[in-house]
C-alpha positions as CSV (number, residue, x, y, z in Angstrom):
1,M,36.1,155.2,35.5
2,K,35.6,159.2,35.5
3,F,32.8,158.7,37.8
4,S,34.9,156.5,40.1
5,I,37.6,158.9,40.3
6,Q,35.6,161.8,41.2
7,V,34.0,159.9,44.1
8,L,37.3,159.0,45.3
9,V,38.8,162.7,45.1
10,F,35.5,163.4,47.3
11,V,35.7,160.8,49.5
12,L,39.8,162.1,49.8
13,V,38.8,165.6,50.6
14,T,35.8,164.9,53.2
15,S,38.1,162.9,54.9
16,L,40.8,165.5,54.8
17,L,38.2,168.2,55.8
18,A,36.8,165.8,58.9
19,S,40.2,165.5,60.0
20,C,41.1,169.0,60.1
21,Q,38.0,169.7,62.2
22,R,38.3,167.0,64.6
23,D,37.8,168.0,68.2
24,V,40.8,167.5,70.5
25,Y,40.9,166.3,74.2
26,L,41.6,169.0,76.9
27,F,42.2,168.3,80.4
28,T,41.8,171.4,82.8
29,S,44.5,171.7,85.4
30,F,46.0,173.4,88.7
31,R,49.0,172.9,90.2
32,E,49.8,172.8,94.2
33,P,49.7,175.3,95.8
34,A,46.8,176.4,93.7
35,N,48.0,180.2,93.7
36,E,49.1,180.3,90.0
37,G,45.8,179.6,87.9
38,L,44.4,177.6,85.0
39,R,46.5,175.1,83.0
40,Y,45.8,172.5,80.2
41,L,46.8,169.3,79.3
42,Y,45.8,168.1,75.7
43,S,45.8,164.7,73.7
44,K,44.1,163.4,71.1
45,D,43.6,160.0,72.2
46,A,42.4,160.8,76.0
47,Y,45.2,158.4,77.0
48,H,48.4,160.1,76.6
49,W,48.6,163.7,77.4
50,T,50.9,166.7,76.8
51,E,51.0,169.6,78.9
52,I,50.2,173.2,77.1
53,P,52.8,175.6,79.0
54,G,51.8,178.6,80.4
55,V,48.9,180.0,83.0
56,F,45.5,181.1,81.2
57,L,43.5,182.7,84.0
58,K,44.7,183.6,86.8
59,P,42.9,183.4,90.2
60,E,41.9,186.8,91.2
61,L,38.4,186.2,92.9
62,G,37.5,185.4,96.5
63,S,39.6,186.2,99.6
64,Q,41.9,183.4,99.4
65,K,42.6,184.0,95.3
66,I,42.9,180.4,94.4
67,M,41.9,178.2,91.6
68,R,41.3,174.8,92.3
69,D,39.0,171.7,90.5
70,P,38.7,174.1,87.5
71,S,35.6,172.5,85.5
72,M,34.9,173.6,82.2
73,L,32.5,172.7,79.0
74,R,32.1,173.9,75.7
75,D,28.6,174.6,74.8
76,K,26.5,174.5,71.3
77,H,27.8,178.0,70.4
78,G,31.1,177.1,71.0
79,V,31.7,179.4,74.2
80,Y,34.0,177.8,76.9
81,H,32.6,178.0,80.6
82,L,34.7,177.5,83.6
83,V,34.1,177.3,87.2
84,W,36.3,176.6,90.2
85,T,36.9,176.4,93.7
86,I,38.0,179.9,95.0
87,A,39.1,179.2,99.0
88,W,39.5,176.3,101.4
89,K,37.3,178.1,103.6
90,G,35.3,181.1,104.4
91,D,34.1,182.2,101.2
92,Q,30.5,181.1,100.2
93,G,30.4,181.1,96.7
94,I,32.4,179.7,93.5
95,G,34.3,181.4,90.5
96,Y,33.2,181.6,87.0
97,A,34.5,182.9,83.5
98,R,33.6,182.3,80.2
99,S,36.1,182.6,76.8
100,N,35.7,182.2,73.0
101,D,39.2,181.0,72.6
102,L,40.3,179.3,75.9
103,I,42.8,182.1,76.4
104,H,41.0,185.3,77.2
105,W,38.3,185.4,79.5
106,E,35.0,187.6,80.3
107,E,32.2,188.2,82.7
108,R,34.9,186.9,86.0
109,K,32.7,186.6,88.9
110,I,31.6,185.0,92.1
111,I,28.4,183.0,92.0
112,P,27.2,183.1,95.5
113,V,26.2,179.8,95.7
114,M,25.8,179.4,99.4
115,A,25.4,182.8,100.7
116,H,22.0,181.8,102.0
117,E,23.4,179.3,104.6
118,E,25.4,181.7,106.9
119,T,27.3,178.8,108.8
120,T,28.3,177.3,105.6
121,V,32.3,176.3,105.9
122,N,33.3,175.7,102.2
123,V,32.4,175.8,98.4
124,W,34.4,172.9,97.2
125,A,34.9,171.1,93.5
126,P,32.1,172.8,91.5
127,E,31.6,170.7,88.4
128,L,29.6,171.7,85.1
129,F,27.1,169.2,83.5
130,Y,25.0,170.4,80.3
131,E,21.4,168.8,80.6
132,E,20.5,168.9,77.0
133,E,16.6,167.7,77.4
134,Q,16.0,170.8,79.6
135,D,18.7,173.2,77.5
136,Q,20.4,174.2,80.9
137,F,23.3,173.9,82.8
138,V,24.0,172.3,86.2
139,I,26.3,173.1,88.8
140,I,26.8,170.7,91.5
141,W,29.6,171.2,94.5
142,A,30.3,170.0,98.0
143,S,29.4,172.1,100.9
144,T,29.5,171.4,104.8
145,I,26.8,172.9,107.2
146,P,27.7,172.0,110.4
147,Y,25.2,169.9,112.4
148,R,23.1,169.5,109.2
149,F,23.8,165.9,108.7
150,P,24.6,162.8,110.8
151,K,28.5,161.8,110.5
152,A,30.8,159.2,111.0
153,A,34.6,160.0,112.1
154,E,35.0,163.3,110.2
155,A,34.9,166.5,112.0
156,E,31.7,168.6,112.1
157,D,33.5,170.9,109.9
158,N,34.2,168.6,107.0
159,N,30.8,166.3,107.0
160,Q,30.3,167.2,103.3
161,R,27.2,167.0,101.2
162,M,26.7,167.6,97.1
163,Y,24.6,170.6,96.1
164,Y,23.1,172.0,92.9
165,T,21.8,174.9,91.1
166,T,20.9,175.2,87.3
167,T,21.2,177.8,85.0
168,K,20.5,178.8,81.0
169,D,22.9,182.1,80.8
170,F,25.1,182.1,84.1
171,K,23.2,185.2,85.0
172,E,20.4,183.7,86.4
173,F,20.6,180.8,88.7
174,T,17.9,178.5,90.4
175,P,17.7,178.3,94.4
176,T,20.7,176.2,95.4
177,K,19.0,172.8,96.7
178,L,20.4,169.5,98.2
179,F,21.7,167.2,95.2
180,A,23.2,164.4,96.9
181,D,23.1,163.2,100.5
182,P,24.4,159.2,100.8
183,G,24.5,159.0,104.2
184,F,28.3,159.6,104.6
185,S,30.6,162.7,103.4
186,I,30.7,163.0,99.6
187,I,32.6,165.3,97.3
188,D,34.1,165.4,94.0
189,A,30.9,164.5,92.3
190,V,30.7,164.2,88.6
191,I,27.5,163.5,86.5
192,V,27.9,161.0,83.6
193,K,25.3,160.8,81.1
194,K,25.1,157.0,79.0
195,N,21.7,157.4,77.8
196,K,18.6,159.7,78.1
197,S,17.6,157.7,81.4
198,D,20.7,156.1,82.6
199,Y,22.9,158.5,84.7
200,V,25.9,157.8,86.8
201,L,27.4,159.6,89.5
202,V,31.1,159.1,90.0
203,L,31.8,160.6,93.8
204,K,34.2,160.3,96.3
205,D,33.2,159.0,99.7
206,N,35.0,161.4,101.7
207,S,34.0,159.4,105.2
208,R,36.8,158.4,107.5
209,P,38.3,155.7,107.0
210,N,37.1,155.5,103.2
211,R,38.3,158.1,101.1
212,N,37.9,156.3,98.2
213,L,35.9,156.8,94.7
214,K,32.1,154.9,94.0
215,V,29.8,155.2,91.3
216,A,25.7,155.6,92.1
217,F,23.1,155.5,89.8
218,A,19.9,157.5,88.5
219,D,17.5,157.9,86.0
220,N,17.9,161.5,85.4
221,A,20.8,164.2,86.1
222,L,19.4,165.8,88.9
223,G,18.8,162.5,90.5
224,P,18.5,161.1,93.3
225,F,21.2,158.7,92.8
226,T,21.2,155.5,94.5
227,D,22.8,152.2,94.7
228,V,26.0,153.3,95.5
229,S,29.0,150.9,94.9
230,A,31.7,149.2,96.4
231,P,34.8,151.6,96.0
232,F,36.7,150.9,92.9
233,S,39.7,153.0,93.7
234,D,42.3,153.0,96.5
235,Y,42.4,154.6,99.7
236,L,43.5,158.4,99.4
237,T,42.1,158.8,96.1
238,E,40.1,161.9,94.8
239,G,39.1,164.4,91.8
240,P,37.7,162.0,89.2
241,S,37.4,163.1,85.7
242,V,35.5,161.0,83.2
243,V,35.8,161.0,79.4
244,K,34.0,158.4,76.8
245,V,36.4,156.9,74.0
246,D,34.7,154.6,71.8
247,D,33.0,152.3,73.9
248,Q,34.9,152.7,76.9
249,Y,34.5,155.1,79.8
250,L,38.3,156.4,81.2
251,I,37.9,157.5,85.0
252,Y,40.9,159.8,85.7
253,F,41.6,160.5,89.3
254,D,44.2,161.6,91.7
255,S,45.8,158.9,93.9
256,Y,46.9,161.4,96.4
257,G,48.1,158.8,98.8
258,S,50.3,157.5,96.5
259,K,51.7,160.7,95.0
260,S,50.4,159.5,91.4
261,Y,47.8,160.1,88.5
262,E,45.5,156.9,87.8
263,A,42.6,155.5,85.6
264,V,40.4,153.2,85.3
265,S,38.3,152.1,82.3
266,T,35.1,150.8,82.4
267,K,32.2,149.8,79.8
268,D,29.0,149.7,82.5
269,F,30.2,151.1,85.6
270,K,30.0,147.8,87.4
271,H,33.4,146.2,86.1
272,F,36.6,148.4,86.3
273,E,40.2,147.7,85.0
274,K,43.2,149.6,86.0
275,I,45.1,151.3,83.1
276,N,47.9,152.8,84.5
277,N,50.1,151.1,82.2
278,K,48.0,152.8,79.1
279,I,48.0,156.1,80.2
280,S,50.4,159.2,80.4
281,V,49.8,162.0,82.6
282,P,52.5,165.0,83.4
283,A,53.9,165.4,86.7
284,G,52.5,167.8,89.1
285,H,49.1,168.0,87.1
286,K,46.3,168.0,89.5
287,H,42.5,167.2,88.8
288,G,40.1,169.1,86.7
289,S,37.7,167.9,83.8
290,I,38.1,166.7,80.4
291,F,36.5,167.9,77.6
292,K,36.6,168.4,73.8
293,A,37.8,171.5,72.5
294,S,37.8,172.2,68.7
295,Q,41.2,171.4,67.0
296,K,41.5,175.5,65.8
297,D,41.3,176.7,69.6
298,V,43.8,174.0,70.5
299,K,46.1,175.1,67.9
300,R,45.8,178.9,68.7
301,L,46.3,178.0,72.2
302,L,49.9,176.1,71.4
303,K,50.6,178.8,69.1
304,H,49.7,181.2,71.9
305,A,51.7,179.4,74.6
306,E,54.9,179.4,72.2
307,H,54.9,183.0,72.0
308,A,54.7,183.2,75.8
309,T,57.4,181.2,76.5
310,K,59.9,183.2,74.0
């Protein structure tokens, strides 16, 4: 009996400690017209989201000083890395900053990813991905280089393709290379790893008259991604953010045509179920990325926000 009680106490304590250390889902966010800066939503189940009041990094980089499309991840050392769009047109780089607590930011700088292409029109929606096998970070983004690729009905200054660079420390970067050219204008792409040799690219077909979301497939993080699917979202949708919950992948996206935030779920990226009736997203939220933050850091965030609003 004594042994059984000791085992029960051990199980309860272990369970309590695990609960205290459980990660929390964070959703990076911004609000139009994108001149305020970084915001957060948080959730315990990745379905129901609550806004954390306040702005946690002001956009001070670039000629236009905006922050759109904030993409963040936490590395194996617990450091948070953030990249974002710093301008609609003209600037040839992306914003970068790092933080240990999601509040205070260091190493704020522009990464000049397209400086080698003088005619580059834009650098949009950078997305971070960590490649475990190579122990490196992959950054992908959309850019237009006029007259570089065949186009459909879109203007020559809006014929986007995806590019990438890699880094191990956000100090040195590999030369920029073409990441994805599916034969049409593409933006807002997100790399998803299903297993060691099964990767999915969730993307926006930005060609006219499509402007909807699709998926493509590859056997490694850098592609090539092929077998582009039919659209799984409606016309005028963008900004996909992907999170895995149990055996389901939830894909959130900005339905700017209907002025709403929507989501679908999938197990295989071939069959998609609308789950708008199962989610709640605060009004005004604009697309970023979903990742897991430590419960300790989120509690600190909430406490900081509470003091800041008093």
